[in-house]
N, C-alpha and C positions, 0 to 999 in steps of 0.2 A: 170331611171337607171343612167343617166347622172348627175343628182343632186346629187345621193348618192355619186357617185365617186368624185364630186367636194368637197362635204362636207368632206370626209375622207382626202383629201389632204390639205384642209384648216386646218383640226385639226392637222395634222403632222407638219405643217408649224409652226402653232401657238405655239407647244410644243418645237420645236426646238428654235424657237426665246426666248421662256421663259428660256430655259437652258442657251442660250447664256447671257441673262441679269443677270441671277443668278450666272454665272461662274466668279469667281475673275480673274482679268487679271494683268499681270505684264510685260509690254512691249508687246511683241508677244507671251509670254509663260504663262503656267497656273502657279498659286502660290500653292505649294505642301499644302495639307491639314493638319492642326496641329494635331498631334496624342495625344490621351488623355492619360495621364500618372499620377501615383501617385508618391509623393516624399516624402523624410525624410531629416532631417537635418544632416549635417555632424558634429560630435562630437569631442571634444578634451578631453582627461582625461585618467586616469589609466585604465589598462586593464590587466588581468593575464591569463596565461596559466594553466588550471586545468586539471588533470585527476583523474578519479575515478576507483579505482581497487576494485575487490572482493577478499575476503580472509576469514581466520577464526581465531579464537582467541586460543592462547595456554597459558599454565602456563609458568609464568616467569623461575620457577623451580619446580622440582618434584624428589621424591625418593620413592623407595619401602622399607617399613620396614620389616625386616626379622630377625628372631633369629638365634645366632650363634651356638645354641645348639638345639638338638631335645628334644621333651617332650609333655606333655598334656597341653593345654591351660586352665588354672584355671580361668583367668579373663581377658576380655578385657575392658580396661578403657575409651576407646574413640570409638565413632561410626561415620557413615556417616554424613559429613558436621559439625563435631565438630572442635573447634579451639584447636591446638596443639601448645605448647610452646616448644622451643629449649630445648633438654635434658629432656623433660617429659617422664615419665613411661607410655607407652600405652598398655602393656600386661604383665600378669605373667604367667610363666610356672610351672608346678609341679616340685618343687625342692628336694623333699625327697632324691632321689639317690644323689643329689650333696651335700646335707648337710651330708650325711653318708661318701661321699668320703672326705669332709673336715675334718671330725672327724677322719677317717682313716690316713690321712695325718698328722694330729696333733699327733696322736699315734706314727707313724713312725719317726716322728722328736723327741718325747720325747725319744724313745729307741736310736736314733742315738746320741742324747745328753748324755745319760747315758753311751753308749759304749765309747764315747769321754772322759768322765770323767774317766772311768775305765783305759783307755789306757793312759792318762796323769799321772794317779796315778802309774801305773807299769813303766811308763818312768821315773818318779821321783825316784823310788826305784832303777831302773836300773843304774841311774847316781850316787846315793849315793854308790851303790855297786862299781861302777868303780872308784869312788874318794878313797874308802878304799882300793882297790886293789892296786891303785898306791901308796898309802902310804906304804902298806906293801912291794911293790916291791922295794921301795926306802931304805927299810931296810934290803933287801935281803931275806925276807921270802917267797915272793910269786915269782913263776916261770914267764917267758915271756909267756908261754903257758897259763897259768891261766889268765893272763892280757888280752890276746887275746880273750879268751872266754868271759869275763866280757865285753870287748868292743863290741863284736859281740851281746851281749844280749842287750846292751843300744842302739846299733844301730837299732836292731829288734824292740824294744819298740817305738822307735822315729818313725819308718816307720808305726807302727801300729796306732800311733797317727795321723800321715798324712792322713791315710787311713779313720779313723773314722771321722777326720775333713771334708773330702770329702763326706762321708755319710751324715754328718749333712747338709752340703750345698745342697746336692741333696734332702734331705727330706725337706729342707725349700722351694726349688723350687717347689717340688711337691704339698706342701701346698698352695703356693700362686697360682699355676695353679688351684687347686681345688676351692680356693676361687674365682678366676676370672670366671671360668665356673659356679659357683653358682651365680655370679653377672649376667651372661648371661640370667639367668631365668628371670630377669627383663628387659624386651625389652624396649628400649627407642628409641625416635625420635630425634637422635642427627646428624642433618645436619651440613654441614660446609659452609663456605662463609660468606660474610658480608651483606647478604640480611636481609629480615625480620625476626623478632624473633618469629613471629607467622604464622603458616600455617594452612591449612584445610584438612580434611580427605576427599579424593575424592572417594575412593573405599575401600571397606573391602571384603576380600577375604575368611575369616574363621569365625566360631563361636566358642563360649566358649565350651570347652569339647572336641574338636577335638585335635588328637595327630599329630603333624607336625614334619617334618624333619629339619634339620639344613638348614638355607638359603631359606626355603620355604616363600613365599610372605604372609604377614599378612595384610598389609594396604598400600594404596597408598596415599602419602601426597603431597599436591601442595601448590605453593605459588601464591597467586591470586592479591597480591598488591606489585608492580606494575604486570600488565598483559602484554602479548606480543600479538599483531596482525600481522599475517604472510600474506603477498600477494606476486604475482609474477610478474615480469615486463619483457617486451621485449626490445630488443636493442634500439628501437626508443626512448624509455623514460629512459633508464638506465643512459645515460650520464647526464641526467638532475637532478639526484638524489644525494643526499649526507647525511651522518650522520649529526644529529642535525636539520634537515629540518623538520618544522612543518607540522602537517597533521590534518585532521579532520575525526573522526570515527563515522559511524551511524550503528545501528542495529536495526533489526525488533522488538526485544524485548522491546525497548523503542522508539517507533515511535515519531518523532517530536524532539527527543533530540540528541545532538551530545557531542562527547567526545574528548578532546585535546590529541594529543600525538606527539612525535617526532621520527624520524628514528634514531634506535640505531645501526643497523648493516645491511650491504648490502653484499651479496655474491659475491666473487671475480670472481666466475665462473658461466657460464650458464649451464642449464640441457641440454643435448645432445638431449633428446627425445622430449622436448618442446621448446628449445631455449629460455628459460626464466631463470631469475635469481630470488634467493629468497631475499626478503625485510623484515626485523623485524622492527616493530613499538612498541615503549615502550609507555604504556598508564597508567597513575595513576588511580588507582581503590580502593580508601580509603574505600568505603562503600561495596566493593565487590559484585557490581552489575553485572559486566561483568564477564562471566564465560567461561572457556575453551570450545571449539567446537561450539561456537556461530558464525553464518554466519555475517559477516561486509562488509561494504563498506567504503573504505578508499579514501578520497579526498585530494590530494596533489597539491599545487601551484608550478609548475615546472619552470615558469619563470614569471616575472611581470615587466610591462613598465610603468612607472609613468606619462608619458605625450605622448599619442599616438593620431593619427587620427583614428577615429572609424566610421563605416558605418554599416547599418543593412546588415546581410548576404544576403538578397534577393536583395541588390543593386549590387551585382558582377554580371557581364555579361563576355561573351567570345566573340572576335572578332579575327579572323585569328590565333586561337590557343592561344591568349593572354587574360589575365584578366585585366579588367578595370571597371570603373564605368561612367555613364552619369552624368556629372555635369550640373545644371540648370544655365542658364546665369542670370545675375543680373536683367534683366528685366522680367524673368520668362517665356519668349516666346521661348527660344530655348535651346538645350542641347549640351555640348561638350564632346566629347569622351577623357577619361583621363586613360591612362595606368597604372596600380597600380601593387605593389608588395604585395602580401597578406602576413599577419603576424600572429599574435595570434588570434585564434577564441575563443570566450568566449560566450557560448549559441548562442543567435541571433545576438551577436555583433562581428565584425571582424575589426581587425587593418589592415589598408592600408598604403602603403607608395608609394608617387609619387609627381609630381608638379600639382600645380592648384587646390589643394583639399580644397575647402571652399564653404560655403553655403548650397545647397541642392543637393541630388543625387536622381535618379529615382529609385524607388523600385518596381514598377509595370508598365509594358509596353515596356520594353527595346527592345523587338522583333519588335515593330512598328518604332524604331527610329534609325538613325545613326548620325554620327558626323554632327554638325550643323543643326540638324533636328528641325523643329517648333513643339512645344508641347502645349498641353492645359492641365494644372494642374487641376486635379479633387480631391475632398476629398475623403479620405479612408472611407471605409465602417466602 
């Protein structure tokens, strides 16, 4: 029993001695163990602040084609997805009644002109009679009352001429109105503005043979080149946007492709319900591949720094509520805490601003170290 106890004590003593031999010493104190860390190089170069917004495409311009008169649709000359030229006739309405109205107006004008000719002839006769009476009165043959009667007749004929002239003018106006209404039976796509001369039929609301009333919608025609991308921004990004700013647009319809555009308009007010402002992006669409209603993702560079100090995002650490990084010393055996101001974040890269930022920074193992801690650099997996 005594032999067993001696053996146990001897084993414990030997183990302690071995620990003392293996324990590194520095004076009378232990030397701290080097913490294993992974590091990455501090870079210098350009970095950009980007934001990606979701939105939808809208037509640059659109309008609804509607007839100005009622009638039966005899012919639709365009259909869905057809190209339309400015001023092109897109539909024809039954014009029989309007042709008859033109004929009636022409006949009324002819009658009015005939009445005018008759009135002018009677006026000429009345004026000659008045001249004859004046001559006879100078000889003392005709009395003053007879002369007054002739003058009254001349004035009446003159008034009649003026009335018939007004009737001719009215008949001419009615004829012109009838011709205009006849022209309305040819429905044209006549949009205004300095945009494209060609647009596309987006919707058709009626079929041939239907009877429509005045101002009833027939077709919706849209302008697709250029096209407008609409998205909304919050106050955080609003001040960083400006008209003319370039942007990149992507859509699920064409995976792997991107389209260039620029900001055309920014709303001067925020919507009270969402606290967001509308932004319109102008995108060239010469092949008409982009269509209104498509869901899009718009990437805009809000800010760019040409020469920045850049570290990996995972290199950032927090000590006492302040952001910083651990910079590896030149000999690679210790790290120094450097407080930084964080700037632009671009993916996994982050701009930092501060003193003593050169060399390498710790990207893994920050929780094991503090300022001036020894480290052991390990290779990243």
